[in-house]
N, C-alpha and C positions, 0 to 999 in steps of 0.2 A: 384526677390522677393521670388519665391518658393525656390530657392537655399539657400537664407538666412534663410528661414523658416525651411528647412531640416537640415541645419547646427545647428540651435538653438535647434532643437529636438534631434540631435545626442549628442550635448554637455549636454543637460538636462539629457539624458539617461545615459551618462557616470557618471555625478555627482551623480545622484540618485543611480546608481549601486554601486558606491564607498561608499556612505552614508549607503546604505542598508547592504553592506557587513560588514562595521565597526560596525553598530548597532547590526547585527546578531551575530558577534563574541563576542561583549561585553555582549550581552544578554545570550549567551551560557556560558560565563565565570561566569556571575552573578548567573545563575541557578546552575552551578557546585559548586560555592562557598557556595550558600545557602544550597544545599543538603548536602555538606560536613559539614557545621556548624550544621545542624540538626542531622546528624549522630553522631557527637561528643557529642552533648547534649543528645543523646539517647532519643529523644522524641518519645513516642508511639502515635499511631493515635487514641487516645481518642478524645472526643470533644474538650477538652482544648488543647491537643497536636496538633490537626489539626489547630486550630486557631493560635497557636504560630508558626506553620510551615508556614502558609500563611503570618503571620506578618513579617516573615524573608524576604519576597520579597518586603516589603513596601519600602525599601530604593532604590529599583531598578524599581519601578513601572513606573516612567517617561521614563526610558530607554526602558523598555519592550513595553510601549504604543507607543513610537516613532517608534520602530521597526515594530510593527503591522500596523502602518499607512504608513510608507515609502515604505515598500515592495509592498503592493497592488498598490500604486501610480506608482512605477516603472513598475509593470506588466501592468498597464493600459496604460502607456506611450509606452511601447514596443508594445502593441496591436495596439495603434494608429498609430505608425510608420509603422507597418506591413500592416495595413488597407490602409494607404495612398499610400504605394508602390503598393499594389494590385489595388487600384482605378486608379492610373496613368497608370499602365500597361493595364488595361481594356480600359481606355479612348483612349490610343494610338492605341490599336488594333481595337477598333470601328472606330476610325478616318481613319485608313488605309483601312478598309473594305469599308467605305463610299467613300473615294477618289478613290477606285478601282472599284466602280460601273461603268457600261459600259459608260454612258454619261460623267461622271467625268473623267474617264480614257481617253476618246476620247479628251476632252479639254486639259488634261495634255500632251498627246502625241503631239498634235498640237503646244503646247507652248514650247516644249523642244528645247532649244538651236538651233544650226544650222540644226539639223536633223528634226526639227518639221515643219509641214506644214504651220505654221504661223510665222516662224522665221523672215520672211521679211514683216510681216504684214498679216492681214486677207484678203484673196482674195475677190474681189468685189462681186462675186456671193454669197459668204457666208455672207458677210456684209449685203446684201439685204434680207437675209433670217431671219425672226423673230425668228425662232427656234434656230438659232445660238446664239442669244443674250439671249434667255431663258436658254440655257445650260450654257452660261457664267455667267449669274446671279446666277444660282444655285451653280456653282463652287465657285464664289466669296463669296456667302453666307456661304459656309462651312468654308472658310478661316476666315470670320468674327466670326463664332462660335468658331474657334480656339483661337482667341484673347480673347474672353469671358472666355474660359477655362483657358487660361494663367492668366488672371486677377483674377480668383477665386482660383488659385494655384492647379487646378486639374491636370494639366500637367506642366512640367518645360520647360522653354525657351531652356535650353540646349538640352533636349531630342527632343523637336519639331524641333529645328534647325538641329539636326543630321539626323532626319528621313524625314522631309518634308520642311525644310527651303528653299531649292532650288526652290520649286514650287512657293513660294511667289515671289522670284526673277524673275522667268519666267513671272509671271503676270505683275510685275512692268516694265519689259523690253519690254513689248509689247505696242507700241505706240497707236495702235488702241483701246486697252482696256483702257489705261490711258485717252485717249481723250473721250472715252465713259463715263468714270466716271466724267469727267469735264462737260459733257453736263447736269448733274443734277444741278438744281438751288441751292439746299441746300446740296451740296455734302459733306460738312464738317459734316453734321448731318446724311445724308442718308448712307454715307460710313465711318462713324466715326471709327468703329471697324477695317475696312480694312486699313484705313490710319494709325491708331495706330499700327497695325501689321507691316506695312511697316517700321515705325519708330523703332520698336523693332528689326527689322532685319538690322537696320543701313542704310536704304534706304531713302535718303533725297528727299522729294517731293518738290523740288525747282530746276527746270531746264528748259532750252529752247530746245524744240524738233526740228525736222528737219523743214526746210522752208515750210510754208503752214500749219503747225500744231500749236496748241495752246501752250502758255506758262502758266505754273501754279505754284502756290506757296502756300503751306499749312504750 
């Protein structure tokens, strides 16, 4: 969605730029033509001469008006694009800082592929520790916030996937966390944002886990 939004902004900017340039050139030509006509008629700047001089521009008033409307619109659009880029950059930086806070970084390292401490599941002693699940809840909550930011076009799916997408995959691939999500009675509501983020990553929430684990389908 954001990609389409950015493309439409770029197209609008190019179109407005072309229109602005054409109108500006035509306006300059009109002014030169009018000044030239005025000099040929040798009008002096008496009250009557000034009125006649202004009247010479009457034929081009629509062109001049359009120019003074389109150019500010183009500048405003350019400013909007710049602000959006700055906003996304700040959001991505804030997100990185948040995910790199000590507790979140701890969860991330444990979930990482084969080298993570939870690669083969969360150890029983950590499962029994309520603080483990508090940290996991906080980490998952940040990922839900990401989905909200994606939905509001604050950050793009492309940039999120490039920078942080693998973290979502790591969560999805951990059976203990998935089964933890399933224990919620209204999981489709409680974890709605996280489930939608999985879907945006192309992770289908319909699979049979290892024997003894639950089967789920969203």
